[in-house]
N, CA, C, O and CB atoms as a CASP TS submission, in Angstrom:
PFRMAT TS
TARGET T0000
AUTHOR 0000-0000-0000
METHOD Language model
MODEL 1
PARENT N/A
ATOM      1  N   MET     1     -13.567   8.233 -33.013  1.00  0.00           N
ATOM      2  CA  MET     1     -13.306   7.440 -31.830  1.00  0.00           C
ATOM      3  C   MET     1     -12.404   8.195 -30.859  1.00  0.00           C
ATOM      4  O   MET     1     -12.732   8.331 -29.680  1.00  0.00           O
ATOM      5  CB  MET     1     -12.676   6.108 -32.215  1.00  0.00           C
ATOM      6  N   PHE     2     -11.277   8.682 -31.348  1.00  0.00           N
ATOM      7  CA  PHE     2     -10.360   9.386 -30.464  1.00  0.00           C
ATOM      8  C   PHE     2     -10.935  10.712 -29.992  1.00  0.00           C
ATOM      9  O   PHE     2     -10.597  11.178 -28.904  1.00  0.00           O
ATOM     10  CB  PHE     2      -9.039   9.619 -31.162  1.00  0.00           C
ATOM     11  N   SER     3     -11.791  11.320 -30.786  1.00  0.00           N
ATOM     12  CA  SER     3     -12.405  12.580 -30.365  1.00  0.00           C
ATOM     13  C   SER     3     -13.312  12.360 -29.160  1.00  0.00           C
ATOM     14  O   SER     3     -13.430  13.240 -28.307  1.00  0.00           O
ATOM     15  CB  SER     3     -13.202  13.207 -31.523  1.00  0.00           C
ATOM     16  N   ASP     4     -13.956  11.193 -29.079  1.00  0.00           N
ATOM     17  CA  ASP     4     -14.774  10.860 -27.911  1.00  0.00           C
ATOM     18  C   ASP     4     -13.907  10.715 -26.666  1.00  0.00           C
ATOM     19  O   ASP     4     -14.267  11.176 -25.583  1.00  0.00           O
ATOM     20  CB  ASP     4     -15.565   9.566 -28.158  1.00  0.00           C
ATOM     21  N   ILE     5     -12.775  10.076 -26.839  1.00  0.00           N
ATOM     22  CA  ILE     5     -11.854   9.894 -25.714  1.00  0.00           C
ATOM     23  C   ILE     5     -11.353  11.242 -25.225  1.00  0.00           C
ATOM     24  O   ILE     5     -11.333  11.495 -24.021  1.00  0.00           O
ATOM     25  CB  ILE     5     -10.668   8.996 -26.115  1.00  0.00           C
ATOM     26  N   ILE     6     -10.954  12.097 -26.132  1.00  0.00           N
ATOM     27  CA  ILE     6     -10.460  13.426 -25.767  1.00  0.00           C
ATOM     28  C   ILE     6     -11.553  14.227 -25.077  1.00  0.00           C
ATOM     29  O   ILE     6     -11.281  14.923 -24.099  1.00  0.00           O
ATOM     30  CB  ILE     6      -9.952  14.180 -27.009  1.00  0.00           C
ATOM     31  N   ALA     7     -12.777  14.141 -25.564  1.00  0.00           N
ATOM     32  CA  ALA     7     -13.896  14.863 -24.948  1.00  0.00           C
ATOM     33  C   ALA     7     -14.135  14.381 -23.524  1.00  0.00           C
ATOM     34  O   ALA     7     -14.377  15.191 -22.629  1.00  0.00           O
ATOM     35  CB  ALA     7     -15.174  14.691 -25.783  1.00  0.00           C
ATOM     36  N   GLU     8     -14.072  13.082 -23.307  1.00  0.00           N
ATOM     37  CA  GLU     8     -14.270  12.543 -21.960  1.00  0.00           C
ATOM     38  C   GLU     8     -13.118  12.926 -21.036  1.00  0.00           C
ATOM     39  O   GLU     8     -13.342  13.226 -19.864  1.00  0.00           O
ATOM     40  CB  GLU     8     -14.414  11.019 -22.011  1.00  0.00           C
ATOM     41  N   MET     9     -11.892  12.920 -21.549  1.00  0.00           N
ATOM     42  CA  MET     9     -10.737  13.279 -20.724  1.00  0.00           C
ATOM     43  C   MET     9     -10.797  14.741 -20.289  1.00  0.00           C
ATOM     44  O   MET     9     -10.280  15.090 -19.228  1.00  0.00           O
ATOM     45  CB  MET     9      -9.437  13.014 -21.486  1.00  0.00           C
ATOM     46  N   LYS    10     -11.408  15.580 -21.081  1.00  0.00           N
ATOM     47  CA  LYS    10     -11.556  16.986 -20.714  1.00  0.00           C
ATOM     48  C   LYS    10     -12.562  17.169 -19.587  1.00  0.00           C
ATOM     49  O   LYS    10     -12.529  18.180 -18.886  1.00  0.00           O
ATOM     50  CB  LYS    10     -11.980  17.804 -21.923  1.00  0.00           C
ATOM     51  N   LYS    11     -13.453  16.204 -19.406  1.00  0.00           N
ATOM     52  CA  LYS    11     -14.454  16.274 -18.343  1.00  0.00           C
ATOM     53  C   LYS    11     -13.895  15.842 -16.986  1.00  0.00           C
ATOM     54  O   LYS    11     -14.489  16.122 -15.944  1.00  0.00           O
ATOM     55  CB  LYS    11     -15.648  15.408 -18.702  1.00  0.00           C
ATOM     56  N   VAL    12     -12.760  15.163 -17.007  1.00  0.00           N
ATOM     57  CA  VAL    12     -12.174  14.633 -15.777  1.00  0.00           C
ATOM     58  C   VAL    12     -11.692  15.776 -14.898  1.00  0.00           C
ATOM     59  O   VAL    12     -11.089  16.736 -15.377  1.00  0.00           O
ATOM     60  CB  VAL    12     -11.009  13.668 -16.093  1.00  0.00           C
ATOM     61  N   THR    13     -11.969  15.658 -13.595  1.00  0.00           N
ATOM     62  CA  THR    13     -11.431  16.614 -12.629  1.00  0.00           C
ATOM     63  C   THR    13     -10.094  16.061 -12.142  1.00  0.00           C
ATOM     64  O   THR    13     -10.053  15.078 -11.402  1.00  0.00           O
ATOM     65  CB  THR    13     -12.431  16.856 -11.426  1.00  0.00           C
ATOM     66  N   TRP    14      -9.015  16.692 -12.557  1.00  0.00           N
ATOM     67  CA  TRP    14      -7.686  16.209 -12.225  1.00  0.00           C
ATOM     68  C   TRP    14      -7.246  16.776 -10.885  1.00  0.00           C
ATOM     69  O   TRP    14      -7.657  17.869 -10.497  1.00  0.00           O
ATOM     70  CB  TRP    14      -6.681  16.581 -13.325  1.00  0.00           C
ATOM     71  N   LEU    15      -6.413  16.029 -10.186  1.00  0.00           N
ATOM     72  CA  LEU    15      -5.852  16.503  -8.927  1.00  0.00           C
ATOM     73  C   LEU    15      -4.854  17.625  -9.194  1.00  0.00           C
ATOM     74  O   LEU    15      -4.226  17.692 -10.251  1.00  0.00           O
ATOM     75  CB  LEU    15      -5.177  15.347  -8.158  1.00  0.00           C
ATOM     76  N   SER    16      -4.730  18.499  -8.205  1.00  0.00           N
ATOM     77  CA  SER    16      -3.677  19.503  -8.305  1.00  0.00           C
ATOM     78  C   SER    16      -2.344  18.818  -8.008  1.00  0.00           C
ATOM     79  O   SER    16      -2.315  17.712  -7.469  1.00  0.00           O
ATOM     80  CB  SER    16      -3.934  20.703  -7.323  1.00  0.00           C
ATOM     81  N   ARG    17      -1.261  19.469  -8.356  1.00  0.00           N
ATOM     82  CA  ARG    17       0.068  18.899  -8.105  1.00  0.00           C
ATOM     83  C   ARG    17       0.267  18.641  -6.618  1.00  0.00           C
ATOM     84  O   ARG    17       0.822  17.615  -6.223  1.00  0.00           O
ATOM     85  CB  ARG    17       1.172  19.838  -8.632  1.00  0.00           C
ATOM     86  N   ARG    18      -0.191  19.580  -5.800  1.00  0.00           N
ATOM     87  CA  ARG    18      -0.046  19.453  -4.345  1.00  0.00           C
ATOM     88  C   ARG    18      -0.826  18.241  -3.820  1.00  0.00           C
ATOM     89  O   ARG    18      -0.313  17.474  -3.005  1.00  0.00           O
ATOM     90  CB  ARG    18      -0.530  20.742  -3.642  1.00  0.00           C
ATOM     91  N   GLU    19      -2.066  18.074  -4.289  1.00  0.00           N
ATOM     92  CA  GLU    19      -2.877  16.931  -3.874  1.00  0.00           C
ATOM     93  C   GLU    19      -2.242  15.618  -4.328  1.00  0.00           C
ATOM     94  O   GLU    19      -2.224  14.638  -3.583  1.00  0.00           O
ATOM     95  CB  GLU    19      -4.299  17.051  -4.436  1.00  0.00           C
ATOM     96  N   LEU    20      -1.728  15.609  -5.539  1.00  0.00           N
ATOM     97  CA  LEU    20      -1.106  14.409  -6.080  1.00  0.00           C
ATOM     98  C   LEU    20       0.093  13.986  -5.237  1.00  0.00           C
ATOM     99  O   LEU    20       0.239  12.809  -4.906  1.00  0.00           O
ATOM    100  CB  LEU    20      -0.678  14.641  -7.528  1.00  0.00           C
ATOM    101  N   ILE    21       0.944  14.938  -4.893  1.00  0.00           N
ATOM    102  CA  ILE    21       2.127  14.639  -4.084  1.00  0.00           C
ATOM    103  C   ILE    21       1.719  14.165  -2.695  1.00  0.00           C
ATOM    104  O   ILE    21       2.280  13.197  -2.182  1.00  0.00           O
ATOM    105  CB  ILE    21       3.037  15.875  -3.978  1.00  0.00           C
ATOM    106  N   TYR    22       0.742  14.844  -2.079  1.00  0.00           N
ATOM    107  CA  TYR    22       0.280  14.479  -0.742  1.00  0.00           C
ATOM    108  C   TYR    22      -0.295  13.061  -0.734  1.00  0.00           C
ATOM    109  O   TYR    22       0.072  12.245   0.112  1.00  0.00           O
ATOM    110  CB  TYR    22      -0.775  15.485  -0.245  1.00  0.00           C
ATOM    111  N   LEU    23      -1.187  12.773  -1.665  1.00  0.00           N
ATOM    112  CA  LEU    23      -1.841  11.469  -1.680  1.00  0.00           C
ATOM    113  C   LEU    23      -0.877  10.348  -2.052  1.00  0.00           C
ATOM    114  O   LEU    23      -1.000   9.233  -1.545  1.00  0.00           O
ATOM    115  CB  LEU    23      -3.007  11.484  -2.646  1.00  0.00           C
ATOM    116  N   THR    24       0.077  10.632  -2.931  1.00  0.00           N
ATOM    117  CA  THR    24       1.091   9.631  -3.265  1.00  0.00           C
ATOM    118  C   THR    24       1.935   9.310  -2.037  1.00  0.00           C
ATOM    119  O   THR    24       2.218   8.145  -1.759  1.00  0.00           O
ATOM    120  CB  THR    24       1.989  10.127  -4.422  1.00  0.00           C
ATOM    121  N   GLY    25       2.334  10.344  -1.306  1.00  0.00           N
ATOM    122  CA  GLY    25       3.091  10.139  -0.074  1.00  0.00           C
ATOM    123  C   GLY    25       2.299   9.353   0.955  1.00  0.00           C
ATOM    124  O   GLY    25       2.846   8.490   1.642  1.00  0.00           O
ATOM    125  N   LEU    26       1.017   9.650   1.060  1.00  0.00           N
ATOM    126  CA  LEU    26       0.156   8.946   2.009  1.00  0.00           C
ATOM    127  C   LEU    26       0.049   7.463   1.656  1.00  0.00           C
ATOM    128  O   LEU    26       0.125   6.606   2.536  1.00  0.00           O
ATOM    129  CB  LEU    26      -1.239   9.585   2.038  1.00  0.00           C
ATOM    130  N   VAL    27      -0.124   7.167   0.386  1.00  0.00           N
ATOM    131  CA  VAL    27      -0.197   5.770  -0.056  1.00  0.00           C
ATOM    132  C   VAL    27       1.113   5.048   0.240  1.00  0.00           C
ATOM    133  O   VAL    27       1.103   3.913   0.718  1.00  0.00           O
ATOM    134  CB  VAL    27      -0.519   5.692  -1.566  1.00  0.00           C
ATOM    135  N   LEU    28       2.237   5.696  -0.040  1.00  0.00           N
ATOM    136  CA  LEU    28       3.534   5.075   0.236  1.00  0.00           C
ATOM    137  C   LEU    28       3.728   4.846   1.726  1.00  0.00           C
ATOM    138  O   LEU    28       4.226   3.795   2.131  1.00  0.00           O
ATOM    139  CB  LEU    28       4.669   5.941  -0.311  1.00  0.00           C
ATOM    140  N   LEU    29       3.343   5.815   2.548  1.00  0.00           N
ATOM    141  CA  LEU    29       3.467   5.684   4.000  1.00  0.00           C
ATOM    142  C   LEU    29       2.623   4.526   4.521  1.00  0.00           C
ATOM    143  O   LEU    29       3.111   3.702   5.294  1.00  0.00           O
ATOM    144  CB  LEU    29       3.055   6.988   4.693  1.00  0.00           C
ATOM    145  N   VAL    30       1.374   4.457   4.109  1.00  0.00           N
ATOM    146  CA  VAL    30       0.495   3.371   4.551  1.00  0.00           C
ATOM    147  C   VAL    30       1.037   2.024   4.083  1.00  0.00           C
ATOM    148  O   VAL    30       0.960   1.041   4.820  1.00  0.00           O
ATOM    149  CB  VAL    30      -0.941   3.583   4.023  1.00  0.00           C
ATOM    150  N   THR    31       1.579   1.966   2.876  1.00  0.00           N
ATOM    151  CA  THR    31       2.143   0.725   2.356  1.00  0.00           C
ATOM    152  C   THR    31       3.325   0.259   3.200  1.00  0.00           C
ATOM    153  O   THR    31       3.424  -0.920   3.538  1.00  0.00           O
ATOM    154  CB  THR    31       2.577   0.907   0.901  1.00  0.00           C
ATOM    155  N   VAL    32       4.218   1.183   3.541  1.00  0.00           N
ATOM    156  CA  VAL    32       5.389   0.835   4.351  1.00  0.00           C
ATOM    157  C   VAL    32       4.965   0.403   5.749  1.00  0.00           C
ATOM    158  O   VAL    32       5.476  -0.589   6.269  1.00  0.00           O
ATOM    159  CB  VAL    32       6.362   2.025   4.436  1.00  0.00           C
ATOM    160  N   VAL    33       4.041   1.131   6.364  1.00  0.00           N
ATOM    161  CA  VAL    33       3.573   0.786   7.711  1.00  0.00           C
ATOM    162  C   VAL    33       2.926  -0.601   7.706  1.00  0.00           C
ATOM    163  O   VAL    33       3.195  -1.410   8.594  1.00  0.00           O
ATOM    164  CB  VAL    33       2.567   1.848   8.231  1.00  0.00           C
ATOM    165  N   MET    34       2.088  -0.876   6.728  1.00  0.00           N
ATOM    166  CA  MET    34       1.433  -2.184   6.658  1.00  0.00           C
ATOM    167  C   MET    34       2.447  -3.299   6.409  1.00  0.00           C
ATOM    168  O   MET    34       2.317  -4.385   6.974  1.00  0.00           O
ATOM    169  CB  MET    34       0.368  -2.187   5.554  1.00  0.00           C
ATOM    170  N   ALA    35       3.446  -3.048   5.577  1.00  0.00           N
ATOM    171  CA  ALA    35       4.479  -4.053   5.319  1.00  0.00           C
ATOM    172  C   ALA    35       5.245  -4.364   6.601  1.00  0.00           C
ATOM    173  O   ALA    35       5.517  -5.526   6.901  1.00  0.00           O
ATOM    174  CB  ALA    35       5.450  -3.569   4.217  1.00  0.00           C
ATOM    175  N   LEU    36       5.591  -3.323   7.358  1.00  0.00           N
ATOM    176  CA  LEU    36       6.295  -3.537   8.623  1.00  0.00           C
ATOM    177  C   LEU    36       5.420  -4.284   9.620  1.00  0.00           C
ATOM    178  O   LEU    36       5.891  -5.199  10.297  1.00  0.00           O
ATOM    179  CB  LEU    36       6.741  -2.201   9.218  1.00  0.00           C
ATOM    180  N   LEU    37       4.161  -3.902   9.714  1.00  0.00           N
ATOM    181  CA  LEU    37       3.237  -4.566  10.630  1.00  0.00           C
ATOM    182  C   LEU    37       3.082  -6.041  10.274  1.00  0.00           C
ATOM    183  O   LEU    37       3.149  -6.900  11.153  1.00  0.00           O
ATOM    184  CB  LEU    37       1.871  -3.870  10.609  1.00  0.00           C
ATOM    185  N   LEU    38       2.877  -6.336   9.011  1.00  0.00           N
ATOM    186  CA  LEU    38       2.750  -7.734   8.592  1.00  0.00           C
ATOM    187  C   LEU    38       4.049  -8.510   8.807  1.00  0.00           C
ATOM    188  O   LEU    38       4.017  -9.695   9.138  1.00  0.00           O
ATOM    189  CB  LEU    38       2.339  -7.807   7.122  1.00  0.00           C
ATOM    190  N   GLY    39       5.181  -7.848   8.621  1.00  0.00           N
ATOM    191  CA  GLY    39       6.463  -8.493   8.878  1.00  0.00           C
ATOM    192  C   GLY    39       6.634  -8.859  10.341  1.00  0.00           C
ATOM    193  O   GLY    39       7.120  -9.943  10.661  1.00  0.00           O
ATOM    194  N   VAL    40       6.234  -7.955  11.234  1.00  0.00           N
ATOM    195  CA  VAL    40       6.319  -8.218  12.678  1.00  0.00           C
ATOM    196  C   VAL    40       5.374  -9.353  13.066  1.00  0.00           C
ATOM    197  O   VAL    40       5.749 -10.241  13.831  1.00  0.00           O
ATOM    198  CB  VAL    40       5.983  -6.939  13.489  1.00  0.00           C
ATOM    199  N   ILE    41       4.154  -9.325  12.542  1.00  0.00           N
ATOM    200  CA  ILE    41       3.196 -10.394  12.830  1.00  0.00           C
ATOM    201  C   ILE    41       3.717 -11.735  12.318  1.00  0.00           C
ATOM    202  O   ILE    41       3.618 -12.743  13.017  1.00  0.00           O
ATOM    203  CB  ILE    41       1.826 -10.078  12.197  1.00  0.00           C
ATOM    204  N   ASP    42       4.265 -11.756  11.119  1.00  0.00           N
ATOM    205  CA  ASP    42       4.820 -12.985  10.552  1.00  0.00           C
ATOM    206  C   ASP    42       5.971 -13.503  11.406  1.00  0.00           C
ATOM    207  O   ASP    42       6.064 -14.701  11.675  1.00  0.00           O
ATOM    208  CB  ASP    42       5.296 -12.746   9.111  1.00  0.00           C
ATOM    209  N   PHE    43       6.839 -12.602  11.826  1.00  0.00           N
ATOM    210  CA  PHE    43       7.968 -12.994  12.678  1.00  0.00           C
ATOM    211  C   PHE    43       7.464 -13.606  13.980  1.00  0.00           C
ATOM    212  O   PHE    43       7.977 -14.629  14.434  1.00  0.00           O
ATOM    213  CB  PHE    43       8.874 -11.778  12.975  1.00  0.00           C
ATOM    214  N   GLY    44       6.450 -12.969  14.582  1.00  0.00           N
ATOM    215  CA  GLY    44       5.888 -13.478  15.836  1.00  0.00           C
ATOM    216  C   GLY    44       5.267 -14.855  15.670  1.00  0.00           C
ATOM    217  O   GLY    44       5.494 -15.743  16.492  1.00  0.00           O
ATOM    218  N   PHE    45       4.487 -15.036  14.614  1.00  0.00           N
ATOM    219  CA  PHE    45       3.876 -16.343  14.380  1.00  0.00           C
ATOM    220  C   PHE    45       4.927 -17.404  14.087  1.00  0.00           C
ATOM    221  O   PHE    45       4.779 -18.552  14.505  1.00  0.00           O
ATOM    222  CB  PHE    45       2.883 -16.265  13.227  1.00  0.00           C
ATOM    223  N   THR    46       5.979 -17.037  13.381  1.00  0.00           N
ATOM    224  CA  THR    46       7.057 -17.986  13.104  1.00  0.00           C
ATOM    225  C   THR    46       7.712 -18.436  14.400  1.00  0.00           C
ATOM    226  O   THR    46       7.953 -19.627  14.598  1.00  0.00           O
ATOM    227  CB  THR    46       8.104 -17.363  12.167  1.00  0.00           C
ATOM    228  N   LYS    47       8.001 -17.485  15.280  1.00  0.00           N
ATOM    229  CA  LYS    47       8.592 -17.830  16.578  1.00  0.00           C
ATOM    230  C   LYS    47       7.646 -18.712  17.388  1.00  0.00           C
ATOM    231  O   LYS    47       8.081 -19.682  18.010  1.00  0.00           O
ATOM    232  CB  LYS    47       8.934 -16.554  17.371  1.00  0.00           C
ATOM    233  N   LEU    48       6.353 -18.379  17.383  1.00  0.00           N
ATOM    234  CA  LEU    48       5.364 -19.152  18.132  1.00  0.00           C
ATOM    235  C   LEU    48       5.266 -20.578  17.604  1.00  0.00           C
ATOM    236  O   LEU    48       5.261 -21.528  18.387  1.00  0.00           O
ATOM    237  CB  LEU    48       3.994 -18.473  18.065  1.00  0.00           C
ATOM    238  N   VAL    49       5.190 -20.736  16.302  1.00  0.00           N
ATOM    239  CA  VAL    49       5.089 -22.075  15.707  1.00  0.00           C
ATOM    240  C   VAL    49       6.353 -22.874  15.991  1.00  0.00           C
ATOM    241  O   VAL    49       6.270 -24.062  16.304  1.00  0.00           O
ATOM    242  CB  VAL    49       4.847 -21.983  14.182  1.00  0.00           C
ATOM    243  N   ASN    50       7.507 -22.254  15.889  1.00  0.00           N
ATOM    244  CA  ASN    50       8.754 -22.953  16.199  1.00  0.00           C
ATOM    245  C   ASN    50       8.787 -23.386  17.655  1.00  0.00           C
ATOM    246  O   ASN    50       9.242 -24.488  17.963  1.00  0.00           O
ATOM    247  CB  ASN    50       9.961 -22.065  15.887  1.00  0.00           C
ATOM    248  N   GLU    51       8.320 -22.549  18.539  1.00  0.00           N
ATOM    249  CA  GLU    51       8.313 -22.866  19.970  1.00  0.00           C
ATOM    250  C   GLU    51       7.364 -24.029  20.256  1.00  0.00           C
ATOM    251  O   GLU    51       7.695 -24.927  21.031  1.00  0.00           O
ATOM    252  CB  GLU    51       7.904 -21.627  20.799  1.00  0.00           C
ATOM    253  N   VAL    52       6.198 -24.013  19.639  1.00  0.00           N
ATOM    254  CA  VAL    52       5.189 -25.037  19.908  1.00  0.00           C
ATOM    255  C   VAL    52       5.557 -26.370  19.258  1.00  0.00           C
ATOM    256  O   VAL    52       5.474 -27.410  19.912  1.00  0.00           O
ATOM    257  CB  VAL    52       3.819 -24.572  19.411  1.00  0.00           C
ATOM    258  N   PHE    53       5.956 -26.365  18.000  1.00  0.00           N
ATOM    259  CA  PHE    53       6.150 -27.617  17.278  1.00  0.00           C
ATOM    260  C   PHE    53       7.583 -28.135  17.308  1.00  0.00           C
ATOM    261  O   PHE    53       7.800 -29.344  17.230  1.00  0.00           O
ATOM    262  CB  PHE    53       5.724 -27.441  15.866  1.00  0.00           C
ATOM    263  N   ILE    54       8.542 -27.261  17.416  1.00  0.00           N
ATOM    264  CA  ILE    54       9.937 -27.702  17.408  1.00  0.00           C
ATOM    265  C   ILE    54      10.485 -27.745  18.828  1.00  0.00           C
ATOM    266  O   ILE    54      11.404 -28.510  19.121  1.00  0.00           O
ATOM    267  CB  ILE    54      10.799 -26.773  16.530  1.00  0.00           C
ATOM    268  N   GLY    55       9.925 -26.929  19.702  1.00  0.00           N
ATOM    269  CA  GLY    55      10.325 -26.973  21.101  1.00  0.00           C
ATOM    270  C   GLY    55      11.465 -26.037  21.424  1.00  0.00           C
ATOM    271  O   GLY    55      12.380 -26.387  22.169  1.00  0.00           O
ATOM    272  N   GLY    56      11.404 -24.850  20.862  1.00  0.00           N
ATOM    273  CA  GLY    56      12.443 -23.867  21.169  1.00  0.00           C
ATOM    274  C   GLY    56      13.518 -23.876  20.116  1.00  0.00           C
ATOM    275  O   GLY    56      13.425 -24.532  19.079  1.00  0.00           O
ATOM    276  N   GLY    57      14.522 -23.130  20.428  1.00  0.00           N
ATOM    277  CA  GLY    57      15.605 -23.198  19.488  1.00  0.00           C
ATOM    278  C   GLY    57      16.035 -21.914  18.995  1.00  0.00           C
ATOM    279  O   GLY    57      16.957 -21.842  18.183  1.00  0.00           O
TER
END
C-alpha cells in the first residue's frame, strides 16, 4: 500500500523553491487586497443603510 503512494509521489512535478515562494506571496497579496476591498464595501454599505434607515448619525 505505502509503496503505491511512494511511487505516485515520485511522479508528481513539484514546484521549485522560487516558484513556491512567488506563488505563496501572490496568494497572500490577493487575499489581503480582497479582504481590504470587502472591508471597504462593507463599511460603505453600513454607512448607506444607517443613512437610509436610521437617518444619519
